N, C-alpha and C positions, 0 to 999 in steps of 0.2 A: 451677342458677338460685337466686339468693338469695331468702330469704323476703321477701314484700312487706309483712308486718305483723310487728312485733317487740314483745315485752314485755320489761321489764327488772326481773327479780326482784332484790331486794337481800339475799335470804337466802343468798347465796353469797359466796365470797371476792372481794374487789375484783380487777379486772384489773390495776391498777397501784397501788403504794404508793410515794410519792415524798416528797421534802422540797424546800423552796426552795433555789435555788442559794445557797451560803454567801456569795457576793459581793453578793447582793441582800438578805440577811437583815438586819433591823433589830432584832428582838426575838423571843424565844420559841424553841421547839424543836418546831415543828409538824410533823405528819404529814398528808399528803394521800392520801386513798384515792379511787380512781376506778373506777366501774363503767361500762363502755362498751356502748352499744347499737349505735352506728354508728362504725366505725373504718376508713373508706375515704376517703382524701384525694380531694377537698378538704373532706369533711364528717366531723365528729366530733360525737357526741351521747351523753349519758349522765347520770350522777349523780356529783357530786364532794362530798367531805366533808373538812373541815380542822379540826384542833385549833387552839387559840388561838396567835396569833403575828402578826408584822408583817413585811412584806417589800416591796421595790420591784418594780413590774411595768411591762412595756413590751409593747404589743400590735402585732403585725404582721398579725394576723388580726381577723376580725369575730366577736364573741361575743354571744349572747343568753343570759341566765340568769334563773332564777326561784328566789328563796330559799325553801327549804322549812322549815328550822329554824335556830335560832341567831341570833347577832347579830354585826355587824361594821361596818366603814366602808370606803369607797373614797374616797381623796383624790387629786384630779387635780394636775397639775403647777403649777397656779396657786394651789393650797392650798384649793380648794373641796372640802368633805367631804360625801359622801352616805351616809346611814345604810343599812345592809343589814339588813333585818328580814324575818321570814316574810311571804310574800305579795308582796314587792317584786320587780318585773320590771325588768331593766336590759339595756341594749345598750352594748357597748364597741366602738368602731370602730377600724380600723387607725390607728396613730399615738398612741393613748391611752397615757399614761404617768403613773405616780403611785405611791401606796402602798395596798396591800390589807392590812387588819387584820381578824383574826378575834378577837372579844372572847369569845364563847361558841361552842363547837363549832358549825360552820356546815355545812349541807348544801344543795346547789343542784342543780337540773336545768340542763343547759347544751346549747347547740348552737353549734359553732364552724365557721366557713367560712374556709378558708385561701386 
């Protein structure tokens, strides 16, 4: 039986280290590190960290995230830009597309529902 309460220590190696798809990359050579607390479809939750860069995004899933540290922007397909700053809470719904830019190393908590 799985544990019904989880904690997510970040003093361990990330579960995943990835980079954006080169076809979606606009600028930078960013590295994404992910620490997973929940990894059971349709639910994923954890902490994500990115070094600076800029890439295109397209969401088929629903995501809630809370920016813990760093700075960035999220620009939607119409060109509206939203700053990403510590304390900011955001929801991306399926169908969202645009540009995600990390200006200063950014860390966020996230919950994704596919």
